[in-house]
MMTF fields as JSON, N, C-alpha, C and O atoms, coordinates in Angstrom:
{
  "mmtfVersion": "1.0.0",
  "mmtfProducer": "UNKNOWN",
  "numBonds": 511,
  "numAtoms": 512,
  "numGroups": 128,
  "numChains": 1,
  "numModels": 1,
  "chainsPerModel": [1],
  "groupsPerChain": [128],
  "chainIdList": ["A"],
  "bondAtomList": [4, 2, 8, 6, 12, 10, 16, 14, 20, 18, 24, 22, 28, 26, 32, 30, 36, 34, 40, 38, 44, 42, 48, 46, 52, 50, 56, 54, 60, 58, 64, 62, 68, 66, 72, 70, 76, 74, 80, 78, 84, 82, 88, 86, 92, 90, 96, 94, 100, 98, 104, 102, 108, 106, 112, 110, 116, 114, 120, 118, 124, 122, 128, 126, 132, 130, 136, 134, 140, 138, 144, 142, 148, 146, 152, 150, 156, 154, 160, 158, 164, 162, 168, 166, 172, 170, 176, 174, 180, 178, 184, 182, 188, 186, 192, 190, 196, 194, 200, 198, 204, 202, 208, 206, 212, 210, 216, 214, 220, 218, 224, 222, 228, 226, 232, 230, 236, 234, 240, 238, 244, 242, 248, 246, 252, 250, 256, 254, 260, 258, 264, 262, 268, 266, 272, 270, 276, 274, 280, 278, 284, 282, 288, 286, 292, 290, 296, 294, 300, 298, 304, 302, 308, 306, 312, 310, 316, 314, 320, 318, 324, 322, 328, 326, 332, 330, 336, 334, 340, 338, 344, 342, 348, 346, 352, 350, 356, 354, 360, 358, 364, 362, 368, 366, 372, 370, 376, 374, 380, 378, 384, 382, 388, 386, 392, 390, 396, 394, 400, 398, 404, 402, 408, 406, 412, 410, 416, 414, 420, 418, 424, 422, 428, 426, 432, 430, 436, 434, 440, 438, 444, 442, 448, 446, 452, 450, 456, 454, 460, 458, 464, 462, 468, 466, 472, 470, 476, 474, 480, 478, 484, 482, 488, 486, 492, 490, 496, 494, 500, 498, 504, 502, 508, 506],
  "bondOrderList": [1, 1, 1, 1, 1, 1, 1, 1, 1, 1, 1, 1, 1, 1, 1, 1, 1, 1, 1, 1, 1, 1, 1, 1, 1, 1, 1, 1, 1, 1, 1, 1, 1, 1, 1, 1, 1, 1, 1, 1, 1, 1, 1, 1, 1, 1, 1, 1, 1, 1, 1, 1, 1, 1, 1, 1, 1, 1, 1, 1, 1, 1, 1, 1, 1, 1, 1, 1, 1, 1, 1, 1, 1, 1, 1, 1, 1, 1, 1, 1, 1, 1, 1, 1, 1, 1, 1, 1, 1, 1, 1, 1, 1, 1, 1, 1, 1, 1, 1, 1, 1, 1, 1, 1, 1, 1, 1, 1, 1, 1, 1, 1, 1, 1, 1, 1, 1, 1, 1, 1, 1, 1, 1, 1, 1, 1, 1],
  "groupList": [{"groupName": "MET", "atomNameList": ["N", "CA", "C", "O"], "elementList": ["N", "C", "C", "O"], "formalChargeList": [0, 0, 0, 0], "bondAtomList": [1, 0, 2, 1, 3, 2], "bondOrderList": [1, 1, 2], "singleLetterCode": "M", "chemCompType": "L-PEPTIDE LINKING"}, {"groupName": "PRO", "atomNameList": ["N", "CA", "C", "O"], "elementList": ["N", "C", "C", "O"], "formalChargeList": [0, 0, 0, 0], "bondAtomList": [1, 0, 2, 1, 3, 2], "bondOrderList": [1, 1, 2], "singleLetterCode": "P", "chemCompType": "L-PEPTIDE LINKING"}, {"groupName": "SER", "atomNameList": ["N", "CA", "C", "O"], "elementList": ["N", "C", "C", "O"], "formalChargeList": [0, 0, 0, 0], "bondAtomList": [1, 0, 2, 1, 3, 2], "bondOrderList": [1, 1, 2], "singleLetterCode": "S", "chemCompType": "L-PEPTIDE LINKING"}, {"groupName": "PHE", "atomNameList": ["N", "CA", "C", "O"], "elementList": ["N", "C", "C", "O"], "formalChargeList": [0, 0, 0, 0], "bondAtomList": [1, 0, 2, 1, 3, 2], "bondOrderList": [1, 1, 2], "singleLetterCode": "F", "chemCompType": "L-PEPTIDE LINKING"}, {"groupName": "ASN", "atomNameList": ["N", "CA", "C", "O"], "elementList": ["N", "C", "C", "O"], "formalChargeList": [0, 0, 0, 0], "bondAtomList": [1, 0, 2, 1, 3, 2], "bondOrderList": [1, 1, 2], "singleLetterCode": "N", "chemCompType": "L-PEPTIDE LINKING"}, {"groupName": "LYS", "atomNameList": ["N", "CA", "C", "O"], "elementList": ["N", "C", "C", "O"], "formalChargeList": [0, 0, 0, 0], "bondAtomList": [1, 0, 2, 1, 3, 2], "bondOrderList": [1, 1, 2], "singleLetterCode": "K", "chemCompType": "L-PEPTIDE LINKING"}, {"groupName": "ALA", "atomNameList": ["N", "CA", "C", "O"], "elementList": ["N", "C", "C", "O"], "formalChargeList": [0, 0, 0, 0], "bondAtomList": [1, 0, 2, 1, 3, 2], "bondOrderList": [1, 1, 2], "singleLetterCode": "A", "chemCompType": "L-PEPTIDE LINKING"}, {"groupName": "THR", "atomNameList": ["N", "CA", "C", "O"], "elementList": ["N", "C", "C", "O"], "formalChargeList": [0, 0, 0, 0], "bondAtomList": [1, 0, 2, 1, 3, 2], "bondOrderList": [1, 1, 2], "singleLetterCode": "T", "chemCompType": "L-PEPTIDE LINKING"}, {"groupName": "ILE", "atomNameList": ["N", "CA", "C", "O"], "elementList": ["N", "C", "C", "O"], "formalChargeList": [0, 0, 0, 0], "bondAtomList": [1, 0, 2, 1, 3, 2], "bondOrderList": [1, 1, 2], "singleLetterCode": "I", "chemCompType": "L-PEPTIDE LINKING"}, {"groupName": "VAL", "atomNameList": ["N", "CA", "C", "O"], "elementList": ["N", "C", "C", "O"], "formalChargeList": [0, 0, 0, 0], "bondAtomList": [1, 0, 2, 1, 3, 2], "bondOrderList": [1, 1, 2], "singleLetterCode": "V", "chemCompType": "L-PEPTIDE LINKING"}, {"groupName": "LEU", "atomNameList": ["N", "CA", "C", "O"], "elementList": ["N", "C", "C", "O"], "formalChargeList": [0, 0, 0, 0], "bondAtomList": [1, 0, 2, 1, 3, 2], "bondOrderList": [1, 1, 2], "singleLetterCode": "L", "chemCompType": "L-PEPTIDE LINKING"}, {"groupName": "GLN", "atomNameList": ["N", "CA", "C", "O"], "elementList": ["N", "C", "C", "O"], "formalChargeList": [0, 0, 0, 0], "bondAtomList": [1, 0, 2, 1, 3, 2], "bondOrderList": [1, 1, 2], "singleLetterCode": "Q", "chemCompType": "L-PEPTIDE LINKING"}, {"groupName": "ASP", "atomNameList": ["N", "CA", "C", "O"], "elementList": ["N", "C", "C", "O"], "formalChargeList": [0, 0, 0, 0], "bondAtomList": [1, 0, 2, 1, 3, 2], "bondOrderList": [1, 1, 2], "singleLetterCode": "D", "chemCompType": "L-PEPTIDE LINKING"}, {"groupName": "GLU", "atomNameList": ["N", "CA", "C", "O"], "elementList": ["N", "C", "C", "O"], "formalChargeList": [0, 0, 0, 0], "bondAtomList": [1, 0, 2, 1, 3, 2], "bondOrderList": [1, 1, 2], "singleLetterCode": "E", "chemCompType": "L-PEPTIDE LINKING"}, {"groupName": "TYR", "atomNameList": ["N", "CA", "C", "O"], "elementList": ["N", "C", "C", "O"], "formalChargeList": [0, 0, 0, 0], "bondAtomList": [1, 0, 2, 1, 3, 2], "bondOrderList": [1, 1, 2], "singleLetterCode": "Y", "chemCompType": "L-PEPTIDE LINKING"}, {"groupName": "ARG", "atomNameList": ["N", "CA", "C", "O"], "elementList": ["N", "C", "C", "O"], "formalChargeList": [0, 0, 0, 0], "bondAtomList": [1, 0, 2, 1, 3, 2], "bondOrderList": [1, 1, 2], "singleLetterCode": "R", "chemCompType": "L-PEPTIDE LINKING"}, {"groupName": "HIS", "atomNameList": ["N", "CA", "C", "O"], "elementList": ["N", "C", "C", "O"], "formalChargeList": [0, 0, 0, 0], "bondAtomList": [1, 0, 2, 1, 3, 2], "bondOrderList": [1, 1, 2], "singleLetterCode": "H", "chemCompType": "L-PEPTIDE LINKING"}, {"groupName": "GLY", "atomNameList": ["N", "CA", "C", "O"], "elementList": ["N", "C", "C", "O"], "formalChargeList": [0, 0, 0, 0], "bondAtomList": [1, 0, 2, 1, 3, 2], "bondOrderList": [1, 1, 2], "singleLetterCode": "G", "chemCompType": "PEPTIDE LINKING"}],
  "groupTypeList": [0, 1, 2, 2, 3, 4, 5, 5, 6, 5, 7, 8, 4, 9, 4, 10, 7, 11, 12, 13, 14, 12, 5, 8, 11, 5, 10, 6, 13, 8, 15, 16, 10, 4, 1, 7, 2, 14, 7, 5, 10, 9, 6, 10, 17, 4, 15, 8, 5, 1, 7, 9, 8, 5, 2, 13, 12, 12, 7, 2, 12, 10, 16, 13, 8, 8, 13, 11, 10, 5, 4, 2, 4, 2, 7, 10, 5, 2, 13, 15, 12, 8, 3, 5, 13, 5, 6, 4, 10, 3, 12, 10, 3, 10, 13, 16, 9, 4, 13, 4, 6, 3, 8, 12, 3, 12, 2, 3, 5, 16, 12, 7, 13, 10, 15, 5, 6, 8, 0, 4, 10, 5, 5, 12, 15, 13, 4, 10],
  "groupIdList": [1, 2, 3, 4, 5, 6, 7, 8, 9, 10, 11, 12, 13, 14, 15, 16, 17, 18, 19, 20, 21, 22, 23, 24, 25, 26, 27, 28, 29, 30, 31, 32, 33, 34, 35, 36, 37, 38, 39, 40, 41, 42, 43, 44, 45, 46, 47, 48, 49, 50, 51, 52, 53, 54, 55, 56, 57, 58, 59, 60, 61, 62, 63, 64, 65, 66, 67, 68, 69, 70, 71, 72, 73, 74, 75, 76, 77, 78, 79, 80, 81, 82, 83, 84, 85, 86, 87, 88, 89, 90, 91, 92, 93, 94, 95, 96, 97, 98, 99, 100, 101, 102, 103, 104, 105, 106, 107, 108, 109, 110, 111, 112, 113, 114, 115, 116, 117, 118, 119, 120, 121, 122, 123, 124, 125, 126, 127, 128],
  "secStructList": [7, 7, 7, 2, 2, 2, 2, 1, 7, 7, 7, 7, 7, 7, 7, 7, 7, 2, 2, 2, 2, 2, 2, 2, 2, 2, 2, 2, 2, 2, 6, 6, 7, 7, 2, 2, 2, 2, 2, 2, 2, 2, 2, 6, 6, 7, 7, 7, 7, 7, 7, 7, 7, 7, 7, 2, 2, 2, 2, 2, 2, 2, 2, 2, 2, 2, 2, 2, 2, 2, 2, 2, 2, 2, 2, 2, 2, 2, 2, 2, 2, 2, 2, 2, 2, 2, 2, 2, 2, 2, 2, 2, 2, 2, 6, 6, 5, 7, 6, 6, 1, 7, 5, 7, 2, 2, 2, 2, 2, 2, 7, 2, 2, 2, 2, 2, 2, 2, 2, 2, 2, 2, 2, 2, 2, 2, 2, 7],
  "xCoordList": [-11.48, -10.605, -11.248, -12.424, -10.458, -11.038, -11.356, -10.643, -12.412, -12.813, -12.035, -11.462, -12.02, -11.31, -11.988, -11.363, -13.265, -13.995, -13.428, -13.402, -12.98, -12.424, -11.034, -10.602, -10.324, -8.964, -8.913, -7.905, -9.942, -9.941, -10.055, -10.66, -9.462, -9.559, -10.992, -11.675, -11.421, -12.787, -12.751, -11.756, -13.827, -13.954, -15.112, -16.193, -14.864, -15.923, -16.097, -15.129, -17.298, -17.592, -18.163, -19.042, -17.664, -18.129, -18.591, -17.847, -19.801, -20.312, -19.96, -20.284, -19.298, -18.867, -19.34, -19.496, -19.564, -19.82, -18.481, -17.429, -18.517, -17.274, -16.449, -15.225, -17.116, -16.408, -15.716, -14.571, -16.415, -15.825, -14.622, -13.585, -14.774, -13.672, -12.47, -11.331, -12.722, -11.632, -10.901, -9.674, -11.662, -11.051, -10.16, -9.031, -10.663, -9.871, -8.647, -7.562, -8.822, -7.705, -6.611, -5.427, -6.999, -6.006, -5.277, -4.056, -6.026, -5.395, -4.46, -3.403, -4.841, -3.992, -2.726, -1.643, -2.851, -1.686, -0.665, 0.54, -1.147, -0.232, 0.633, 1.809, 0.04, 0.73, 1.368, 1.856, 1.358, 1.939, 1.267, 1.938, -0.046, -0.842, -1.904, -2.176, -2.503, -3.66, -4.915, -4.846, -6.044, -7.249, -7.678, -8.157, -7.516, -7.919, -7.061, -7.589, -5.744, -4.846, -5.096, -5.114, -5.286, -5.542, -6.819, -6.829, -7.894, -9.174, -9.04, -9.593, -8.317, -8.127, -7.361, -7.753, -6.279, -5.473, -6.258, -6.156, -7.037, -7.835, -8.919, -9.157, -9.574, -10.659, -10.147, -10.839, -8.943, -8.378, -7.697, -7.246, -7.62, -7.031, -5.518, -4.91, -4.902, -3.442, -2.924, -3.566, -1.752, -1.167, -0.558, 0.177, -0.873, -0.283, 0.233, -0.092, 1.026, 1.599, 0.49, -0.511, 0.662, -0.382, -0.425, 0.561, -1.573, -1.746, -1.163, -1.516, -0.281, 0.295, -0.211, 0.072, -0.953, -1.489, -0.739, -0.769, -0.071, 0.685, -0.267, -1.203, 0.004, -0.844, -0.39, 0.75, -1.28, -0.959, 0.03, 0.733, 0.092, 1.033, 2.464, 3.307, 2.738, 4.079, 4.478, 5.6, 3.563, 3.897, 4.054, 4.904, 3.247, 3.403, 4.723, 5.376, 5.123, 6.42, 7.54, 8.514, 7.394, 8.411, 8.493, 9.583, 7.341, 7.346, 8.051, 8.793, 7.82, 8.491, 9.996, 10.778, 10.396, 11.826, 12.46, 13.571, 11.757, 12.278, 12.448, 13.452, 11.484, 11.599, 12.776, 13.51, 12.963, 14.097, 15.412, 16.355, 15.467, 16.684, 16.95, 18.101, 15.899, 16.07, 16.622, 17.518, 16.079, 16.569, 18.022, 18.838, 18.347, 19.728, 20.653, 21.774, 20.179, 20.982, 21.279, 22.408, 20.276, 20.51, 21.452, 22.28, 21.329, 22.241, 23.667, 24.602, 23.827, 25.162, 25.752, 26.955, 24.922, 25.415, 25.913, 26.954, 25.172, 25.615, 26.902, 27.794, 27.004, 28.238, 29.408, 30.527, 29.146, 30.192, 30.69, 31.894, 29.774, 30.162, 31.019, 31.987, 30.657, 31.445, 32.85, 33.831, 32.951, 34.271, 35.09, 36.31, 34.436, 35.157, 35.733, 36.869, 34.936, 35.396, 36.602, 37.573, 36.526, 37.651, 38.887, 40.005, 38.687, 39.818, 40.466, 41.692, 39.662, 40.212, 40.986, 42.043, 40.454, 41.128, 42.462, 43.464, 42.467, 43.701, 44.727, 45.92, 44.254, 45.171, 45.808, 46.997, 45.023, 45.579, 46.597, 47.611, 46.325, 47.246, 48.555, 49.627, 48.461, 49.668, 50.664, 51.843, 50.203, 51.127, 52.129, 53.198, 51.792, 52.668, 53.496, 54.156, 53.47, 54.268, 55.382, 55.14, 56.641, 57.763, 57.985, 57.245, 59.024, 59.274, 59.688, 59.608, 60.124, 60.487, 59.326, 59.518, 58.141, 56.905, 56.907, 56.24, 57.665, 57.628, 56.744, 56.727, 56.011, 55.105, 55.882, 56.616, 55.716, 56.321, 55.343, 54.414, 55.575, 54.635, 54.628, 53.614, 55.739, 55.761, 54.77, 53.996, 54.793, 53.865, 52.428, 51.483, 52.275, 50.936, 50.351, 49.161, 51.194, 50.739, 50.233, 49.314, 50.817, 50.415, 49.253, 48.709, 48.873, 47.744, 46.453, 45.969, 45.912, 44.736, 43.488, 42.648, 43.362, 42.179, 42.134, 41.081, 43.272, 43.326, 43.055, 42.323, 43.629, 43.411, 41.946, 41.397, 41.3, 39.873, 39.029, 38.078, 39.382, 38.622, 38.754, 37.782, 39.949, 40.153, 39.369, 38.766, 39.372, 38.609, 37.116, 36.42, 36.611, 35.186, 34.835, 33.77, 35.731, 35.501, 35.456, 34.632, 36.342, 36.368, 35.095, 34.541, 34.625, 33.38, 32.184, 31.319, 32.149, 31.05, 31.053, 29.995, 32.222, 32.337, 31.87, 31.237, 32.178, 31.755, 30.247, 29.644, 29.629, 28.185, 27.39, 26.193, 28.029, 27.322, 27.125, 26.55],
  "yCoordList": [212.239, 211.187, 210.51, 210.147, 210.337, 209.742, 208.266, 207.547, 207.856, 206.454, 205.598, 206.11, 204.312, 203.401, 203.327, 202.933, 203.704, 203.685, 204.714, 204.466, 205.851, 206.899, 206.548, 207.081, 205.662, 205.315, 204.248, 204.134, 203.492, 202.4, 202.948, 203.995, 202.221, 202.599, 202.422, 201.469, 203.335, 203.299, 202.777, 202.938, 202.164, 201.632, 202.316, 202.484, 202.708, 203.286, 202.377, 202.085, 201.938, 201.105, 201.984, 202.811, 201.801, 202.573, 201.583, 200.679, 201.753, 200.899, 201.524, 202.684, 200.756, 201.226, 200.252, 199.056, 200.791, 199.907, 199.338, 199.814, 198.33, 197.726, 198.741, 198.77, 199.574, 200.591, 201.596, 201.977, 202.027, 202.978, 202.353, 202.995, 201.106, 200.423, 200.275, 200.492, 199.906, 199.753, 201.071, 201.1, 202.164, 203.482, 203.828, 204.285, 203.611, 203.89, 202.983, 203.414, 201.747, 200.806, 201.243, 201.185, 201.678, 202.137, 203.372, 203.467, 204.328, 205.539, 205.204, 205.818, 204.249, 203.844, 203.147, 203.372, 202.31, 201.594, 202.556, 202.347, 203.616, 204.613, 205.209, 205.505, 205.38, 205.995, 204.958, 205.299, 203.706, 202.609, 202.484, 202.297, 202.589, 202.429, 201.371, 200.991, 200.897, 200.027, 200.907, 202.046, 200.417, 201.256, 201.842, 202.975, 201.101, 201.602, 202.796, 203.819, 202.665, 203.765, 204.98, 206.111, 204.742, 205.851, 206.59, 207.82, 205.851, 206.465, 207.256, 208.35, 206.72, 207.41, 208.712, 209.749, 208.67, 209.868, 210.94, 212.122, 210.539, 211.505, 212.1, 213.307, 211.269, 211.745, 212.718, 213.674, 212.486, 213.375, 214.593, 215.477, 214.647, 215.801, 215.82, 216.864, 214.689, 214.632, 214.684, 214.214, 215.267, 215.366, 214.022, 213.412, 213.586, 212.367, 212.69, 213.733, 211.805, 212.049, 212.298, 211.582, 213.304, 213.579, 212.51, 211.822, 212.397, 211.454, 212.068, 213.186, 211.342, 211.799, 210.866, 209.668, 211.425, 210.634, 211.046, 212.208, 210.081, 210.372, 210.46, 209.672, 211.436, 211.573, 210.6, 210.136, 210.3, 209.364, 209.971, 209.243, 211.314, 211.967, 211.626, 211.395, 211.593, 211.261, 209.863, 209.646, 208.924, 207.555, 207.416, 206.656, 208.137, 208.044, 208.673, 208.181, 209.774, 210.374, 209.396, 209.286, 208.696, 207.715, 206.587, 206.118, 206.153, 205.09, 205.57, 204.811, 206.83, 207.372, 207.436, 207.084, 207.884, 207.975, 206.588, 206.41, 205.614, 204.242, 203.716, 203.072, 203.982, 203.539, 204.216, 203.573, 205.521, 206.229, 205.635, 205.464, 205.324, 204.734, 203.347, 202.988, 202.573, 201.252, 201.392, 200.648, 202.359, 202.576, 203.027, 202.543, 203.956, 204.428, 203.291, 203.185, 202.447, 201.322, 200.355, 199.886, 200.057, 199.135, 199.757, 199.059, 201.066, 201.752, 201.689, 201.404, 201.956, 201.91, 200.5, 200.34, 199.491, 198.111, 197.786, 197.149, 198.22, 197.942, 198.707, 198.175, 199.958, 200.722, 200.075, 200.04, 199.56, 198.882, 197.66, 197.404, 196.908, 195.723, 196.105, 195.418, 197.207, 197.676, 198.055, 197.704, 198.78, 199.174, 197.967, 197.958, 196.949, 195.728, 195.055, 194.581, 195.019, 194.413, 195.172, 194.57, 196.51, 197.322, 197.114, 197.042, 197.018, 196.808, 195.452, 195.34, 194.428, 193.103, 193.128, 192.509, 193.845, 193.98, 194.702, 194.316, 195.745, 196.493, 195.615, 195.681, 194.787, 193.872, 192.895, 192.591, 192.405, 191.514, 192.247, 191.672, 193.509, 194.299, 194.56, 194.582, 194.758, 195.044, 193.887, 194.082, 192.697, 191.566, 191.78, 191.169, 192.635, 192.9, 194.162, 194.617, 194.728, 195.918, 195.486, 194.824, 195.883, 195.465, 196.459, 197.431, 196.198, 197.029, 198.458, 199.34, 198.701, 200.056, 200.775, 201.842, 200.221, 200.787, 200.789, 201.616, 199.854, 199.701, 198.51, 197.505, 198.635, 197.574, 196.562, 196.931, 195.29, 194.209, 193.853, 193.068, 194.443, 194.28, 192.861, 192.421, 192.139, 190.763, 189.89, 189.145, 189.98, 189.159, 189.666, 188.877, 190.989, 191.56, 191.116, 190.816, 191.077, 190.696, 189.256, 188.938, 188.388, 186.987, 186.712, 185.607, 187.685, 187.526, 187.941, 189.062, 187.008, 187.336, 187.586, 188.407, 186.893, 187.109, 188.538, 189.176, 189.038, 190.406, 191.408, 192.377, 191.188, 192.131, 192.146, 193.214, 190.977, 190.927, 191.63, 192.341, 191.426, 192.072, 193.588, 194.308, 194.076, 195.523, 196.046, 197.117, 195.299, 195.741, 195.762, 196.689, 194.762, 194.745, 195.912, 196.515, 196.227, 197.358, 198.661, 199.535, 198.778, 199.99, 200.094, 201.184, 198.977, 198.996, 199.364, 200.138, 198.8, 199.13, 200.611, 201.228, 201.17, 202.594, 203.459, 204.494, 203.04, 203.808, 203.73, 204.669, 202.624, 202.466, 203.302, 203.51, 203.786, 204.629, 205.955, 206.847],
  "zCoordList": [217.973, 217.525, 216.315, 216.355, 215.213, 214.011, 214.227, 214.927, 213.623, 213.743, 212.754, 211.792, 212.994, 212.098, 210.736, 209.751, 210.674, 209.405, 208.426, 207.22, 208.924, 208.06, 207.553, 206.531, 208.245, 207.857, 206.771, 206.075, 206.616, 205.644, 204.229, 204.0, 203.279, 201.866, 201.395, 201.771, 200.587, 200.058, 198.623, 197.917, 198.213, 196.865, 196.166, 196.732, 194.921, 194.094, 192.887, 192.184, 192.647, 191.485, 190.385, 190.63, 189.183, 188.031, 186.973, 186.595, 186.505, 185.438, 184.094, 183.839, 183.239, 181.921, 180.86, 181.108, 179.674, 178.542, 178.098, 178.524, 177.252, 176.77, 175.982, 176.1, 175.175, 174.393, 175.308, 175.066, 176.362, 177.302, 178.01, 178.176, 178.422, 179.097, 178.163, 178.577, 176.906, 175.936, 175.729, 175.634, 175.659, 175.47, 176.662, 176.481, 177.878, 179.082, 179.131, 179.523, 178.738, 178.756, 177.781, 178.112, 176.588, 175.604, 176.103, 175.981, 176.669, 177.198, 178.361, 178.503, 179.179, 180.302, 179.803, 180.345, 178.784, 178.245, 177.671, 177.809, 177.025, 176.462, 177.565, 177.355, 178.734, 179.867, 180.8, 181.878, 180.378, 181.156, 182.529, 183.544, 182.545, 183.764, 183.527, 182.388, 184.62, 184.452, 184.478, 184.942, 184.0, 183.921, 185.266, 185.313, 186.349, 187.67, 188.089, 188.526, 187.956, 188.325, 187.449, 187.933, 186.166, 185.251, 185.639, 185.699, 185.902, 186.262, 187.56, 187.676, 188.528, 189.808, 189.606, 190.142, 188.842, 188.619, 187.878, 188.207, 186.885, 186.126, 187.017, 186.979, 187.811, 188.676, 189.729, 190.078, 190.237, 191.252, 190.647, 191.375, 189.334, 188.663, 188.688, 188.456, 188.965, 188.965, 187.533, 186.594, 187.405, 186.069, 185.691, 186.468, 184.506, 183.967, 182.581, 182.013, 182.051, 180.725, 179.713, 179.698, 178.873, 177.88, 176.795, 176.529, 176.19, 175.097, 173.833, 173.458, 173.188, 171.928, 170.847, 170.855, 169.93, 168.826, 167.569, 167.165, 166.961, 165.746, 164.573, 164.433, 163.745, 162.564, 161.489, 161.495, 160.582, 159.505, 158.521, 157.821, 158.46, 157.558, 157.944, 157.078, 159.244, 159.7, 159.252, 158.795, 159.382, 159.004, 157.497, 157.032, 156.73, 155.277, 154.846, 153.926, 155.517, 155.222, 155.545, 154.802, 156.648, 157.02, 156.003, 155.675, 155.503, 154.492, 153.22, 152.595, 152.84, 151.653, 151.88, 150.997, 153.058, 153.367, 153.362, 152.862, 153.915, 153.938, 152.519, 152.216, 151.649, 150.252, 149.563, 148.812, 149.815, 149.227, 149.72, 148.947, 151.01, 151.561, 150.982, 150.735, 150.768, 150.15, 148.738, 148.341, 147.97, 146.611, 146.632, 145.847, 147.53, 147.64, 148.04, 147.542, 148.938, 149.399, 148.26, 148.122, 147.447, 146.331, 145.303, 144.718, 145.081, 144.162, 144.692, 143.944, 145.975, 146.575, 146.53, 146.326, 146.716, 146.644, 145.243, 145.085, 144.225, 142.857, 142.544, 141.883, 143.018, 142.808, 143.542, 143.029, 144.749, 145.509, 144.745, 144.696, 144.153, 143.389, 142.187, 141.862, 141.53, 140.384, 140.836, 140.18, 141.967, 142.458, 142.906, 142.744, 143.467, 143.836, 142.596, 142.605, 141.53, 140.278, 139.73, 139.272, 139.783, 139.305, 140.176, 139.665, 141.488, 142.395, 142.143, 142.157, 141.916, 141.611, 140.301, 140.18, 139.328, 138.04, 138.208, 137.607, 139.026, 139.277, 139.993, 139.698, 140.942, 141.627, 140.642, 140.748, 139.689, 138.662, 137.792, 137.394, 137.501, 136.686, 137.438, 136.835, 138.758, 139.546, 139.535, 139.831, 139.197, 139.089, 137.959, 137.952, 137.016, 135.861, 136.054, 135.12, 137.242, 137.546, 138.487, 139.496, 138.132, 138.973, 140.109, 140.252, 140.918, 142.103, 141.757, 142.612, 140.535, 140.111, 139.445, 138.862, 139.518, 138.961, 137.438, 136.815, 136.83, 135.383, 135.037, 135.748, 133.936, 133.516, 132.686, 131.77, 133.009, 132.245, 131.121, 131.31, 129.965, 128.857, 128.298, 127.757, 128.418, 127.913, 128.688, 128.086, 130.013, 130.799, 130.63, 130.612, 130.505, 130.312, 128.97, 128.873, 127.943, 126.602, 126.581, 125.826, 127.393, 127.415, 128.378, 128.383, 129.179, 130.116, 129.399, 129.554, 128.612, 127.786, 128.631, 128.263, 129.748, 130.594, 131.119, 131.108, 131.578, 132.095, 130.985, 131.19, 129.829, 128.716, 128.303, 128.029, 128.252, 127.904, 128.962, 128.638, 130.219, 131.297, 131.217, 131.446, 130.895, 130.747, 129.554, 129.627, 128.455, 127.27, 127.571, 127.156, 128.282, 128.65, 129.566, 129.432, 130.494, 131.388, 130.597, 130.866, 129.631, 128.804, 127.967, 127.825, 127.41, 126.626, 127.501, 127.093, 128.709, 129.628, 129.982, 130.097, 130.151, 130.482, 129.314, 129.521, 128.095, 126.914, 126.717, 126.197, 127.125, 126.96, 127.952, 127.756, 129.01, 129.982, 129.364, 129.987]
}
């Protein structure tokens, strides 16, 4: 018959330097374990999640991609603003078009702001 001494949990004390403890702690944190559980699992040979160390090349590639995306984003924002300006200009022009899709040149001729805006848009397009 087994004695009560064999049934009790046993404790093993391990003396570690601070560097060794920090290393075990970091490895345990990666696996979402505490240092004691990690040490027990490793000592018993149980399988635990492997350590994945990302290389610095991956992060530098990501930084380059992020910069490219930022540049593309700013370019798209400026293009969007240009298209908004053109759409607003077109909306102003549509005020001079009647229901039969004919242009009322008399009202258009007197709308100097719209004509100047169209001329500026044309000049900007020629400068590209």
